[in-house]
CHARMM-style PDB file with segment names, atoms N, HN, CA, C and O in Angstrom:
ATOM      1  N   MET     1      -0.826   7.547  -5.474  1.00  0.00      PROA
ATOM      2  CA  MET     1      -1.011   9.033  -4.992  1.00  0.00      PROA
ATOM      3  C   MET     1      -0.851   9.169  -3.593  1.00  0.00      PROA
ATOM      4  O   MET     1      -0.177  10.080  -3.113  1.00  0.00      PROA
ATOM      5  N   ALA     2      -1.412   8.344  -2.935  1.00  0.00      PROA
ATOM      6  HN  ALA     2      -1.960   7.604  -3.325  1.00  0.00      PROA
ATOM      7  CA  ALA     2      -1.224   8.044  -1.303  1.00  0.00      PROA
ATOM      8  C   ALA     2       0.211   8.278  -0.931  1.00  0.00      PROA
ATOM      9  O   ALA     2       0.765   9.145  -0.254  1.00  0.00      PROA
ATOM     10  N   HSD     3       0.689   7.090  -1.675  1.00  0.00      PROA
ATOM     11  HN  HSD     3       0.240   6.386  -2.224  1.00  0.00      PROA
ATOM     12  CA  HSD     3       2.472   7.229  -1.232  1.00  0.00      PROA
ATOM     13  C   HSD     3       3.061   8.746  -1.475  1.00  0.00      PROA
ATOM     14  O   HSD     3       3.353   9.404  -0.476  1.00  0.00      PROA
ATOM     15  N   VAL     4       3.218   9.237  -2.608  1.00  0.00      PROA
ATOM     16  HN  VAL     4       2.981   8.702  -3.420  1.00  0.00      PROA
ATOM     17  CA  VAL     4       3.713  10.408  -2.865  1.00  0.00      PROA
ATOM     18  C   VAL     4       3.236  11.587  -1.824  1.00  0.00      PROA
ATOM     19  O   VAL     4       4.028  12.430  -1.404  1.00  0.00      PROA
ATOM     20  N   LEU     5       1.972  11.550  -1.491  1.00  0.00      PROA
ATOM     21  HN  LEU     5       1.328  10.865  -1.833  1.00  0.00      PROA
ATOM     22  CA  LEU     5       1.492  12.498  -0.839  1.00  0.00      PROA
ATOM     23  C   LEU     5       2.016  12.143   0.868  1.00  0.00      PROA
ATOM     24  O   LEU     5       2.159  13.070   1.665  1.00  0.00      PROA
ATOM     25  N   ALA     6       2.220  10.950   1.193  1.00  0.00      PROA
ATOM     26  HN  ALA     6       2.104  10.197   0.546  1.00  0.00      PROA
ATOM     27  CA  ALA     6       2.870  10.651   2.578  1.00  0.00      PROA
ATOM     28  C   ALA     6       4.267  11.429   2.459  1.00  0.00      PROA
ATOM     29  O   ALA     6       4.598  12.359   3.195  1.00  0.00      PROA
ATOM     30  N   LEU     7       5.046  10.888   1.391  1.00  0.00      PROA
ATOM     31  HN  LEU     7       4.777  10.133   0.793  1.00  0.00      PROA
ATOM     32  CA  LEU     7       6.297  11.240   1.566  1.00  0.00      PROA
ATOM     33  C   LEU     7       6.377  12.755   1.464  1.00  0.00      PROA
ATOM     34  O   LEU     7       7.343  13.285   2.013  1.00  0.00      PROA
ATOM     35  N   SER     8       5.545  13.478   0.871  1.00  0.00      PROA
ATOM     36  HN  SER     8       4.761  13.047   0.424  1.00  0.00      PROA
ATOM     37  CA  SER     8       5.864  14.671   0.562  1.00  0.00      PROA
ATOM     38  C   SER     8       5.222  15.662   1.757  1.00  0.00      PROA
ATOM     39  O   SER     8       5.052  16.852   1.494  1.00  0.00      PROA
ATOM     40  N   GLY     9       4.886  15.150   3.029  1.00  0.00      PROA
ATOM     41  HN  GLY     9       5.025  14.183   3.243  1.00  0.00      PROA
ATOM     42  CA  GLY     9       4.463  15.586   3.971  1.00  0.00      PROA
ATOM     43  C   GLY     9       3.156  15.677   4.409  1.00  0.00      PROA
ATOM     44  O   GLY     9       2.779  16.037   5.525  1.00  0.00      PROA
ATOM     45  N   ARG    10       2.344  15.254   3.262  1.00  0.00      PROA
ATOM     46  HN  ARG    10       2.650  14.962   2.356  1.00  0.00      PROA
ATOM     47  CA  ARG    10       0.971  15.502   3.508  1.00  0.00      PROA
ATOM     48  C   ARG    10       0.050  14.295   3.951  1.00  0.00      PROA
ATOM     49  O   ARG    10      -0.934  13.928   3.308  1.00  0.00      PROA
ATOM     50  N   ARG    11       0.425  13.809   4.954  1.00  0.00      PROA
ATOM     51  HN  ARG    11       1.224  14.107   5.476  1.00  0.00      PROA
ATOM     52  CA  ARG    11       0.068  12.610   5.346  1.00  0.00      PROA
ATOM     53  C   ARG    11      -1.432  12.550   5.676  1.00  0.00      PROA
ATOM     54  O   ARG    11      -1.998  11.488   5.417  1.00  0.00      PROA
ATOM     55  N   ARG    12      -2.143  13.540   6.209  1.00  0.00      PROA
ATOM     56  HN  ARG    12      -1.684  14.402   6.420  1.00  0.00      PROA
ATOM     57  CA  ARG    12      -3.556  13.668   6.059  1.00  0.00      PROA
ATOM     58  C   ARG    12      -4.205  13.332   4.959  1.00  0.00      PROA
ATOM     59  O   ARG    12      -5.258  12.695   4.933  1.00  0.00      PROA
ATOM     60  N   ASP    13      -3.645  13.718   4.090  1.00  0.00      PROA
ATOM     61  HN  ASP    13      -2.789  14.235   4.111  1.00  0.00      PROA
ATOM     62  CA  ASP    13      -4.416  13.471   2.693  1.00  0.00      PROA
ATOM     63  C   ASP    13      -4.100  12.209   1.972  1.00  0.00      PROA
ATOM     64  O   ASP    13      -4.740  11.668   1.070  1.00  0.00      PROA
ATOM     65  N   ALA    14      -2.787  11.776   2.647  1.00  0.00      PROA
ATOM     66  HN  ALA    14      -2.267  12.215   3.380  1.00  0.00      PROA
ATOM     67  CA  ALA    14      -2.615  10.424   2.240  1.00  0.00      PROA
ATOM     68  C   ALA    14      -3.500   9.605   3.036  1.00  0.00      PROA
ATOM     69  O   ALA    14      -4.173   8.812   2.377  1.00  0.00      PROA
ATOM     70  N   GLU    15      -3.652   9.597   4.155  1.00  0.00      PROA
ATOM     71  HN  GLU    15      -3.106  10.240   4.691  1.00  0.00      PROA
ATOM     72  CA  GLU    15      -4.689   8.972   5.131  1.00  0.00      PROA
ATOM     73  C   GLU    15      -6.166   8.851   4.601  1.00  0.00      PROA
ATOM     74  O   GLU    15      -7.021   7.995   4.829  1.00  0.00      PROA
ATOM     75  N   ALA    16      -6.185   9.780   3.960  1.00  0.00      PROA
ATOM     76  HN  ALA    16      -5.490  10.475   3.775  1.00  0.00      PROA
ATOM     77  CA  ALA    16      -7.775  10.171   3.708  1.00  0.00      PROA
ATOM     78  C   ALA    16      -7.855   8.940   2.430  1.00  0.00      PROA
ATOM     79  O   ALA    16      -8.733   8.083   2.326  1.00  0.00      PROA
ATOM     80  N   ILE    17      -6.827   9.115   1.642  1.00  0.00      PROA
ATOM     81  HN  ILE    17      -6.114   9.811   1.727  1.00  0.00      PROA
ATOM     82  CA  ILE    17      -7.008   8.069   0.183  1.00  0.00      PROA
ATOM     83  C   ILE    17      -6.845   6.637   0.781  1.00  0.00      PROA
ATOM     84  O   ILE    17      -7.585   5.805   0.257  1.00  0.00      PROA
ATOM     85  N   VAL    18      -6.204   6.279   1.557  1.00  0.00      PROA
ATOM     86  HN  VAL    18      -5.603   6.955   1.983  1.00  0.00      PROA
ATOM     87  CA  VAL    18      -6.058   4.878   2.342  1.00  0.00      PROA
ATOM     88  C   VAL    18      -7.450   4.470   2.841  1.00  0.00      PROA
ATOM     89  O   VAL    18      -7.878   3.348   2.572  1.00  0.00      PROA
ATOM     90  N   ALA    19      -8.244   5.431   3.631  1.00  0.00      PROA
ATOM     91  HN  ALA    19      -7.896   6.343   3.849  1.00  0.00      PROA
ATOM     92  CA  ALA    19      -9.302   5.113   4.149  1.00  0.00      PROA
ATOM     93  C   ALA    19     -10.459   5.018   3.012  1.00  0.00      PROA
ATOM     94  O   ALA    19     -11.318   4.178   3.280  1.00  0.00      PROA
ATOM     95  N   GLU    20     -10.610   5.601   2.003  1.00  0.00      PROA
ATOM     96  HN  GLU    20      -9.912   6.284   1.786  1.00  0.00      PROA
ATOM     97  CA  GLU    20     -11.052   5.536   0.958  1.00  0.00      PROA
ATOM     98  C   GLU    20     -11.042   4.422  -0.018  1.00  0.00      PROA
ATOM     99  O   GLU    20     -11.970   4.067  -0.745  1.00  0.00      PROA
ATOM    100  N   LEU    21      -9.821   3.913   0.080  1.00  0.00      PROA
ATOM    101  HN  LEU    21      -9.068   4.201   0.671  1.00  0.00      PROA
ATOM    102  CA  LEU    21      -9.273   2.535  -0.560  1.00  0.00      PROA
ATOM    103  C   LEU    21      -9.991   1.380   0.470  1.00  0.00      PROA
ATOM    104  O   LEU    21     -10.866   0.663  -0.014  1.00  0.00      PROA
ATOM    105  N   GLU    22      -9.654   1.235   1.719  1.00  0.00      PROA
ATOM    106  HN  GLU    22      -8.943   1.818   2.113  1.00  0.00      PROA
ATOM    107  CA  GLU    22     -10.408   0.542   2.620  1.00  0.00      PROA
ATOM    108  C   GLU    22     -11.620   0.220   2.471  1.00  0.00      PROA
ATOM    109  O   GLU    22     -12.013  -0.944   2.394  1.00  0.00      PROA
ATOM    110  N   ALA    23     -12.299   1.181   2.418  1.00  0.00      PROA
ATOM    111  HN  ALA    23     -11.980   2.126   2.480  1.00  0.00      PROA
ATOM    112  CA  ALA    23     -13.896   1.484   2.498  1.00  0.00      PROA
ATOM    113  C   ALA    23     -14.155   0.845   1.118  1.00  0.00      PROA
ATOM    114  O   ALA    23     -15.069   0.024   1.046  1.00  0.00      PROA
ATOM    115  N   ARG    24     -13.328   1.188  -0.157  1.00  0.00      PROA
ATOM    116  HN  ARG    24     -12.585   1.855  -0.099  1.00  0.00      PROA
ATOM    117  CA  ARG    24     -13.878   0.433  -1.264  1.00  0.00      PROA
ATOM    118  C   ARG    24     -13.719  -1.351  -1.244  1.00  0.00      PROA
ATOM    119  O   ARG    24     -14.541  -2.177  -1.640  1.00  0.00      PROA
ATOM    120  N   ALA    25     -12.481  -1.561  -0.689  1.00  0.00      PROA
ATOM    121  HN  ALA    25     -11.813  -0.891  -0.366  1.00  0.00      PROA
ATOM    122  CA  ALA    25     -11.892  -2.821  -0.595  1.00  0.00      PROA
ATOM    123  C   ALA    25     -13.008  -3.788   0.380  1.00  0.00      PROA
ATOM    124  O   ALA    25     -12.980  -5.019   0.406  1.00  0.00      PROA
ATOM    125  N   ARG    26     -13.876  -3.014   1.076  1.00  0.00      PROA
ATOM    126  HN  ARG    26     -13.899  -2.014   1.054  1.00  0.00      PROA
ATOM    127  CA  ARG    26     -15.114  -3.904   1.761  1.00  0.00      PROA
ATOM    128  C   ARG    26     -15.793  -4.129   0.987  1.00  0.00      PROA
ATOM    129  O   ARG    26     -16.306  -5.226   1.209  1.00  0.00      PROA
ATOM    130  N   GLU    27     -16.259  -3.542  -0.189  1.00  0.00      PROA
ATOM    131  HN  GLU    27     -15.842  -2.651  -0.369  1.00  0.00      PROA
ATOM    132  CA  GLU    27     -17.363  -3.700  -1.137  1.00  0.00      PROA
ATOM    133  C   GLU    27     -16.991  -4.324  -2.509  1.00  0.00      PROA
ATOM    134  O   GLU    27     -17.860  -4.878  -3.183  1.00  0.00      PROA
ATOM    135  N   ARG    28     -15.864  -4.247  -2.870  1.00  0.00      PROA
ATOM    136  HN  ARG    28     -15.159  -3.797  -2.323  1.00  0.00      PROA
ATOM    137  CA  ARG    28     -15.271  -5.005  -4.152  1.00  0.00      PROA
ATOM    138  C   ARG    28     -14.033  -4.834  -4.100  1.00  0.00      PROA
ATOM    139  O   ARG    28     -13.437  -4.266  -3.184  1.00  0.00      PROA
ATOM    140  N   TYR    29     -13.472  -5.391  -5.239  1.00  0.00      PROA
ATOM    141  HN  TYR    29     -13.956  -5.852  -5.983  1.00  0.00      PROA
ATOM    142  CA  TYR    29     -12.001  -5.898  -5.026  1.00  0.00      PROA
ATOM    143  C   TYR    29     -10.917  -4.677  -5.332  1.00  0.00      PROA
ATOM    144  O   TYR    29     -10.935  -3.920  -6.303  1.00  0.00      PROA
ATOM    145  N   VAL    30      -9.989  -4.697  -4.257  1.00  0.00      PROA
ATOM    146  HN  VAL    30      -9.974  -5.311  -3.468  1.00  0.00      PROA
ATOM    147  CA  VAL    30      -9.217  -3.602  -4.438  1.00  0.00      PROA
ATOM    148  C   VAL    30      -7.683  -4.102  -4.368  1.00  0.00      PROA
ATOM    149  O   VAL    30      -7.330  -4.425  -3.234  1.00  0.00      PROA
ATOM    150  N   THR    31      -6.738  -4.219  -5.356  1.00  0.00      PROA
ATOM    151  HN  THR    31      -7.025  -3.957  -6.277  1.00  0.00      PROA
ATOM    152  CA  THR    31      -5.521  -4.870  -5.234  1.00  0.00      PROA
ATOM    153  C   THR    31      -4.778  -4.392  -4.130  1.00  0.00      PROA
ATOM    154  O   THR    31      -4.410  -3.227  -3.984  1.00  0.00      PROA
ATOM    155  N   PRO    32      -4.545  -5.448  -3.266  1.00  0.00      PROA
ATOM    156  CA  PRO    32      -3.517  -5.426  -2.129  1.00  0.00      PROA
ATOM    157  C   PRO    32      -2.363  -4.361  -2.251  1.00  0.00      PROA
ATOM    158  O   PRO    32      -1.993  -3.552  -1.399  1.00  0.00      PROA
ATOM    159  N   VAL    33      -1.856  -4.581  -3.615  1.00  0.00      PROA
ATOM    160  HN  VAL    33      -2.156  -5.237  -4.307  1.00  0.00      PROA
ATOM    161  CA  VAL    33      -0.681  -3.948  -3.848  1.00  0.00      PROA
ATOM    162  C   VAL    33      -0.870  -2.376  -3.742  1.00  0.00      PROA
ATOM    163  O   VAL    33       0.137  -1.780  -3.360  1.00  0.00      PROA
ATOM    164  N   ALA    34      -1.868  -1.686  -3.986  1.00  0.00      PROA
ATOM    165  HN  ALA    34      -2.686  -2.171  -4.296  1.00  0.00      PROA
ATOM    166  CA  ALA    34      -2.272  -0.286  -3.845  1.00  0.00      PROA
ATOM    167  C   ALA    34      -2.264  -0.153  -2.283  1.00  0.00      PROA
ATOM    168  O   ALA    34      -1.665   0.806  -1.798  1.00  0.00      PROA
ATOM    169  N   LEU    35      -2.756  -0.860  -1.645  1.00  0.00      PROA
ATOM    170  HN  LEU    35      -3.242  -1.639  -2.039  1.00  0.00      PROA
ATOM    171  CA  LEU    35      -2.750  -0.715  -0.006  1.00  0.00      PROA
ATOM    172  C   LEU    35      -1.559  -0.734   0.600  1.00  0.00      PROA
ATOM    173  O   LEU    35      -1.261   0.021   1.525  1.00  0.00      PROA
ATOM    174  N   CYS    36      -0.755  -1.669   0.069  1.00  0.00      PROA
ATOM    175  HN  CYS    36      -0.997  -2.281  -0.683  1.00  0.00      PROA
ATOM    176  CA  CYS    36       0.812  -1.988   0.393  1.00  0.00      PROA
ATOM    177  C   CYS    36       1.606  -0.543   0.170  1.00  0.00      PROA
ATOM    178  O   CYS    36       2.109   0.170   1.038  1.00  0.00      PROA
ATOM    179  N   ILE    37       1.568  -0.374  -0.996  1.00  0.00      PROA
ATOM    180  HN  ILE    37       1.159  -0.952  -1.702  1.00  0.00      PROA
ATOM    181  CA  ILE    37       2.439   1.030  -1.527  1.00  0.00      PROA
ATOM    182  C   ILE    37       1.985   2.096  -0.547  1.00  0.00      PROA
ATOM    183  O   ILE    37       2.882   2.598   0.130  1.00  0.00      PROA
ATOM    184  N   ALA    38       0.635   2.565  -0.338  1.00  0.00      PROA
ATOM    185  HN  ALA    38      -0.094   2.157  -0.889  1.00  0.00      PROA
ATOM    186  CA  ALA    38       0.307   3.519   0.289  1.00  0.00      PROA
ATOM    187  C   ALA    38       0.675   3.464   1.838  1.00  0.00      PROA
ATOM    188  O   ALA    38       1.005   4.486   2.438  1.00  0.00      PROA
ATOM    189  N   HSD    39       0.599   2.191   2.466  1.00  0.00      PROA
ATOM    190  HN  HSD    39       0.331   1.361   1.978  1.00  0.00      PROA
ATOM    191  CA  HSD    39       1.389   2.295   3.639  1.00  0.00      PROA
ATOM    192  C   HSD    39       2.498   2.173   4.003  1.00  0.00      PROA
ATOM    193  O   HSD    39       2.855   2.232   5.179  1.00  0.00      PROA
ATOM    194  N   LEU    40       3.495   1.909   2.664  1.00  0.00      PROA
ATOM    195  HN  LEU    40       3.205   1.861   1.708  1.00  0.00      PROA
ATOM    196  CA  LEU    40       4.919   2.268   2.739  1.00  0.00      PROA
ATOM    197  C   LEU    40       5.355   3.717   2.888  1.00  0.00      PROA
ATOM    198  O   LEU    40       6.281   4.189   3.547  1.00  0.00      PROA
ATOM    199  N   GLY    41       4.311   4.394   1.987  1.00  0.00      PROA
ATOM    200  HN  GLY    41       3.559   4.011   1.452  1.00  0.00      PROA
ATOM    201  CA  GLY    41       4.660   5.664   2.341  1.00  0.00      PROA
ATOM    202  C   GLY    41       4.285   6.530   3.481  1.00  0.00      PROA
ATOM    203  O   GLY    41       4.877   7.548   3.839  1.00  0.00      PROA
ATOM    204  N   LEU    42       3.211   5.992   4.016  1.00  0.00      PROA
ATOM    205  HN  LEU    42       2.730   5.165   3.726  1.00  0.00      PROA
ATOM    206  CA  LEU    42       2.805   6.042   5.612  1.00  0.00      PROA
ATOM    207  C   LEU    42       3.887   5.600   6.687  1.00  0.00      PROA
ATOM    208  O   LEU    42       3.885   6.008   7.848  1.00  0.00      PROA
ATOM    209  N   ARG    43       4.729   4.791   6.198  1.00  0.00      PROA
ATOM    210  HN  ARG    43       4.730   4.460   5.254  1.00  0.00      PROA
ATOM    211  CA  ARG    43       5.548   3.964   7.201  1.00  0.00      PROA
ATOM    212  C   ARG    43       4.979   3.255   8.014  1.00  0.00      PROA
ATOM    213  O   ARG    43       5.566   2.973   9.058  1.00  0.00      PROA
ATOM    214  N   ASN    44       3.627   2.753   7.750  1.00  0.00      PROA
ATOM    215  HN  ASN    44       3.149   2.983   6.901  1.00  0.00      PROA
ATOM    216  CA  ASN    44       2.718   1.948   8.749  1.00  0.00      PROA
ATOM    217  C   ASN    44       3.166   0.368   8.417  1.00  0.00      PROA
ATOM    218  O   ASN    44       2.540  -0.404   7.690  1.00  0.00      PROA
ATOM    219  N   VAL    45       4.333   0.101   9.090  1.00  0.00      PROA
ATOM    220  HN  VAL    45       4.842   0.728   9.680  1.00  0.00      PROA
ATOM    221  CA  VAL    45       4.728  -1.257   8.833  1.00  0.00      PROA
ATOM    222  C   VAL    45       4.091  -2.163   9.052  1.00  0.00      PROA
ATOM    223  O   VAL    45       4.016  -2.901   8.069  1.00  0.00      PROA
ATOM    224  N   ASP    46       3.407  -2.601  10.140  1.00  0.00      PROA
ATOM    225  HN  ASP    46       3.467  -2.001  10.938  1.00  0.00      PROA
ATOM    226  CA  ASP    46       2.420  -3.467  10.308  1.00  0.00      PROA
ATOM    227  C   ASP    46       1.472  -3.736   9.097  1.00  0.00      PROA
ATOM    228  O   ASP    46       1.337  -4.813   8.516  1.00  0.00      PROA
ATOM    229  N   GLN    47       0.718  -2.327   8.773  1.00  0.00      PROA
ATOM    230  HN  GLN    47       0.828  -1.452   9.245  1.00  0.00      PROA
ATOM    231  CA  GLN    47       0.072  -2.478   7.517  1.00  0.00      PROA
ATOM    232  C   GLN    47       0.829  -3.002   6.265  1.00  0.00      PROA
ATOM    233  O   GLN    47       0.353  -3.887   5.555  1.00  0.00      PROA
ATOM    234  N   VAL    48       1.863  -2.496   6.060  1.00  0.00      PROA
ATOM    235  HN  VAL    48       2.251  -1.777   6.637  1.00  0.00      PROA
ATOM    236  CA  VAL    48       2.698  -3.145   4.972  1.00  0.00      PROA
ATOM    237  C   VAL    48       2.578  -4.637   4.915  1.00  0.00      PROA
ATOM    238  O   VAL    48       2.121  -5.268   3.962  1.00  0.00      PROA
ATOM    239  N   PHE    49       3.077  -5.176   6.129  1.00  0.00      PROA
ATOM    240  HN  PHE    49       3.449  -4.664   6.903  1.00  0.00      PROA
ATOM    241  CA  PHE    49       3.132  -6.778   6.122  1.00  0.00      PROA
ATOM    242  C   PHE    49       1.683  -7.512   5.821  1.00  0.00      PROA
ATOM    243  O   PHE    49       1.425  -8.470   5.093  1.00  0.00      PROA
ATOM    244  N   HSD    50       0.916  -6.773   6.580  1.00  0.00      PROA
ATOM    245  HN  HSD    50       1.126  -5.995   7.171  1.00  0.00      PROA
ATOM    246  CA  HSD    50      -0.443  -7.276   6.189  1.00  0.00      PROA
ATOM    247  C   HSD    50      -0.791  -7.257   4.589  1.00  0.00      PROA
ATOM    248  O   HSD    50      -1.104  -8.275   3.973  1.00  0.00      PROA
ATOM    249  N   TRP    51      -0.685  -5.877   3.967  1.00  0.00      PROA
ATOM    250  HN  TRP    51      -0.430  -5.050   4.467  1.00  0.00      PROA
ATOM    251  CA  TRP    51      -1.436  -6.069   2.744  1.00  0.00      PROA
ATOM    252  C   TRP    51      -0.327  -6.883   1.709  1.00  0.00      PROA
ATOM    253  O   TRP    51      -0.767  -7.402   0.683  1.00  0.00      PROA
ATOM    254  N   LEU    52       0.817  -6.946   1.969  1.00  0.00      PROA
ATOM    255  HN  LEU    52       1.174  -6.525   2.802  1.00  0.00      PROA
ATOM    256  CA  LEU    52       1.935  -8.011   1.723  1.00  0.00      PROA
ATOM    257  C   LEU    52       1.615  -9.481   1.693  1.00  0.00      PROA
ATOM    258  O   LEU    52       1.851 -10.235   0.748  1.00  0.00      PROA
ATOM    259  N   GLU    53       1.108  -9.766   2.716  1.00  0.00      PROA
ATOM    260  HN  GLU    53       0.917  -9.154   3.483  1.00  0.00      PROA
ATOM    261  CA  GLU    53       0.457 -10.996   2.991  1.00  0.00      PROA
ATOM    262  C   GLU    53      -0.589 -11.247   2.059  1.00  0.00      PROA
ATOM    263  O   GLU    53      -0.632 -12.327   1.470  1.00  0.00      PROA
ATOM    264  N   ARG    54      -1.569 -10.218   1.835  1.00  0.00      PROA
ATOM    265  HN  ARG    54      -1.534  -9.340   2.313  1.00  0.00      PROA
ATOM    266  CA  ARG    54      -2.943 -10.328   1.009  1.00  0.00      PROA
ATOM    267  C   ARG    54      -2.415 -10.506  -0.180  1.00  0.00      PROA
ATOM    268  O   ARG    54      -2.997 -11.401  -0.793  1.00  0.00      PROA
ATOM    269  N   ALA    55      -1.243  -9.848  -0.959  1.00  0.00      PROA
ATOM    270  HN  ALA    55      -0.769  -9.121  -0.461  1.00  0.00      PROA
ATOM    271  CA  ALA    55      -0.791  -9.736  -2.148  1.00  0.00      PROA
ATOM    272  C   ALA    55      -0.575 -11.260  -2.199  1.00  0.00      PROA
ATOM    273  O   ALA    55      -1.274 -11.915  -2.973  1.00  0.00      PROA
ATOM    274  N   TYR    56       0.133 -11.729  -1.605  1.00  0.00      PROA
ATOM    275  HN  TYR    56       0.700 -11.197  -0.976  1.00  0.00      PROA
ATOM    276  CA  TYR    56       0.815 -12.905  -1.606  1.00  0.00      PROA
ATOM    277  C   TYR    56      -0.100 -13.966  -1.811  1.00  0.00      PROA
ATOM    278  O   TYR    56       0.169 -14.840  -2.636  1.00  0.00      PROA
ATOM    279  N   GLU    57      -1.446 -13.999  -0.970  1.00  0.00      PROA
ATOM    280  HN  GLU    57      -1.665 -13.290  -0.300  1.00  0.00      PROA
ATOM    281  CA  GLU    57      -2.489 -14.919  -1.227  1.00  0.00      PROA
ATOM    282  C   GLU    57      -3.312 -14.569  -2.629  1.00  0.00      PROA
ATOM    283  O   GLU    57      -4.114 -15.358  -3.128  1.00  0.00      PROA
ATOM    284  N   ASP    58      -3.058 -13.539  -3.072  1.00  0.00      PROA
ATOM    285  HN  ASP    58      -2.406 -12.898  -2.666  1.00  0.00      PROA
ATOM    286  CA  ASP    58      -3.917 -13.128  -4.290  1.00  0.00      PROA
ATOM    287  C   ASP    58      -2.752 -13.473  -5.363  1.00  0.00      PROA
ATOM    288  O   ASP    58      -3.105 -13.338  -6.535  1.00  0.00      PROA
ATOM    289  N   ARG    59      -1.789 -13.779  -5.207  1.00  0.00      PROA
ATOM    290  HN  ARG    59      -1.502 -13.889  -4.255  1.00  0.00      PROA
ATOM    291  CA  ARG    59      -0.608 -14.278  -5.999  1.00  0.00      PROA
ATOM    292  C   ARG    59      -0.410 -13.389  -7.048  1.00  0.00      PROA
ATOM    293  O   ARG    59      -0.396 -13.688  -8.242  1.00  0.00      PROA
ATOM    294  N   ARG    60      -0.219 -11.994  -6.437  1.00  0.00      PROA
ATOM    295  HN  ARG    60      -0.231 -11.751  -5.467  1.00  0.00      PROA
ATOM    296  CA  ARG    60      -0.154 -10.998  -7.425  1.00  0.00      PROA
ATOM    297  C   ARG    60       1.716 -10.947  -7.731  1.00  0.00      PROA
ATOM    298  O   ARG    60       2.653 -10.927  -6.933  1.00  0.00      PROA
ATOM    299  N   GLY    61       1.674 -10.940  -9.255  1.00  0.00      PROA
ATOM    300  HN  GLY    61       0.913 -10.956  -9.903  1.00  0.00      PROA
ATOM    301  CA  GLY    61       2.851 -10.731  -9.970  1.00  0.00      PROA
ATOM    302  C   GLY    61       3.754  -9.877  -9.431  1.00  0.00      PROA
ATOM    303  O   GLY    61       4.947 -10.183  -9.438  1.00  0.00      PROA
ATOM    304  N   TRP    62       3.333  -8.735  -8.909  1.00  0.00      PROA
ATOM    305  HN  TRP    62       2.365  -8.486  -8.903  1.00  0.00      PROA
ATOM    306  CA  TRP    62       4.290  -7.164  -8.434  1.00  0.00      PROA
ATOM    307  C   TRP    62       4.866  -8.055  -7.349  1.00  0.00      PROA
ATOM    308  O   TRP    62       5.975  -7.539  -7.215  1.00  0.00      PROA
ATOM    309  N   LEU    63       4.821  -9.059  -6.495  1.00  0.00      PROA
ATOM    310  HN  LEU    63       3.920  -9.478  -6.604  1.00  0.00      PROA
ATOM    311  CA  LEU    63       5.886  -9.449  -5.415  1.00  0.00      PROA
ATOM    312  C   LEU    63       7.210  -9.666  -6.253  1.00  0.00      PROA
ATOM    313  O   LEU    63       8.281  -9.113  -6.002  1.00  0.00      PROA
ATOM    314  N   THR    64       6.994 -10.485  -7.206  1.00  0.00      PROA
ATOM    315  HN  THR    64       6.124 -10.934  -7.410  1.00  0.00      PROA
ATOM    316  CA  THR    64       8.249 -10.829  -7.944  1.00  0.00      PROA
ATOM    317  C   THR    64       9.350  -9.784  -7.913  1.00  0.00      PROA
ATOM    318  O   THR    64      10.539 -10.104  -7.927  1.00  0.00      PROA
ATOM    319  N   TYR    65       8.922  -8.517  -7.869  1.00  0.00      PROA
ATOM    320  HN  TYR    65       7.956  -8.258  -7.858  1.00  0.00      PROA
ATOM    321  CA  TYR    65       9.893  -7.233  -8.060  1.00  0.00      PROA
ATOM    322  C   TYR    65      10.386  -6.587  -6.772  1.00  0.00      PROA
ATOM    323  O   TYR    65      10.951  -5.494  -6.759  1.00  0.00      PROA
ATOM    324  N   MET    66      10.096  -7.453  -5.500  1.00  0.00      PROA
ATOM    325  HN  MET    66       9.637  -8.341  -5.511  1.00  0.00      PROA
ATOM    326  CA  MET    66      10.266  -6.759  -4.170  1.00  0.00      PROA
ATOM    327  C   MET    66      11.789  -6.535  -4.061  1.00  0.00      PROA
ATOM    328  O   MET    66      12.202  -5.417  -3.752  1.00  0.00      PROA
ATOM    329  N   LYS    67      12.564  -7.464  -4.281  1.00  0.00      PROA
ATOM    330  HN  LYS    67      12.228  -8.372  -4.532  1.00  0.00      PROA
ATOM    331  CA  LYS    67      14.044  -7.198  -4.186  1.00  0.00      PROA
ATOM    332  C   LYS    67      14.651  -6.321  -5.087  1.00  0.00      PROA
ATOM    333  O   LYS    67      15.857  -6.113  -4.954  1.00  0.00      PROA
ATOM    334  N   VAL    68      13.941  -5.692  -6.109  1.00  0.00      PROA
ATOM    335  HN  VAL    68      12.961  -5.862  -6.218  1.00  0.00      PROA
ATOM    336  CA  VAL    68      14.673  -4.695  -7.071  1.00  0.00      PROA
ATOM    337  C   VAL    68      13.541  -3.594  -7.244  1.00  0.00      PROA
ATOM    338  O   VAL    68      13.554  -2.777  -8.165  1.00  0.00      PROA
ATOM    339  N   ASP    69      12.844  -3.638  -6.545  1.00  0.00      PROA
ATOM    340  HN  ASP    69      12.834  -4.301  -5.797  1.00  0.00      PROA
ATOM    341  CA  ASP    69      11.984  -2.334  -6.701  1.00  0.00      PROA
ATOM    342  C   ASP    69      12.617  -1.228  -5.801  1.00  0.00      PROA
ATOM    343  O   ASP    69      12.859  -1.621  -4.659  1.00  0.00      PROA
ATOM    344  N   PRO    70      12.871  -0.199  -6.013  1.00  0.00      PROA
ATOM    345  CA  PRO    70      13.477   1.076  -4.906  1.00  0.00      PROA
ATOM    346  C   PRO    70      12.199   1.108  -4.120  1.00  0.00      PROA
ATOM    347  O   PRO    70      12.544   1.166  -2.940  1.00  0.00      PROA
ATOM    348  N   ILE    71      10.906   1.099  -4.201  1.00  0.00      PROA
ATOM    349  HN  ILE    71      10.626   1.052  -5.160  1.00  0.00      PROA
ATOM    350  CA  ILE    71       9.990   1.689  -3.313  1.00  0.00      PROA
ATOM    351  C   ILE    71      10.275   0.857  -1.925  1.00  0.00      PROA
ATOM    352  O   ILE    71       9.921   1.337  -0.848  1.00  0.00      PROA
ATOM    353  N   PHE    72      10.882  -0.318  -2.002  1.00  0.00      PROA
ATOM    354  HN  PHE    72      11.169  -0.707  -2.877  1.00  0.00      PROA
ATOM    355  CA  PHE    72      11.002  -0.840  -0.726  1.00  0.00      PROA
ATOM    356  C   PHE    72      12.465  -0.634  -0.036  1.00  0.00      PROA
ATOM    357  O   PHE    72      12.890  -1.345   0.875  1.00  0.00      PROA
ATOM    358  N   ASP    73      13.120   0.395  -0.589  1.00  0.00      PROA
ATOM    359  HN  ASP    73      12.775   0.973  -1.329  1.00  0.00      PROA
ATOM    360  CA  ASP    73      14.506   0.698   0.036  1.00  0.00      PROA
ATOM    361  C   ASP    73      14.363   1.237   1.393  1.00  0.00      PROA
ATOM    362  O   ASP    73      15.367   1.103   2.093  1.00  0.00      PROA
ATOM    363  N   PRO    74      13.365   1.809   1.923  1.00  0.00      PROA
ATOM    364  CA  PRO    74      13.364   2.206   3.302  1.00  0.00      PROA
ATOM    365  C   PRO    74      13.286   1.004   4.191  1.00  0.00      PROA
ATOM    366  OT1 PRO    74      13.274   1.140   5.414  1.00  0.00      PROA
TER     367      PRO     74
END
């Protein structure tokens, strides 16, 4: 949702969702994939790489699609 909101120009709404996800991540597991995709929409490149690295550490299977998933085109 944050990714779509950011791309549609609703950056504040997207940032609010990201803040909520990051707060939840401090208390329980939140997949780093969700935060990576949200930051992709916001074009927060440093955060994208941070969450990609976390996804790698968590061995998320989603990473196998990086080369073909159009979400990474930008």
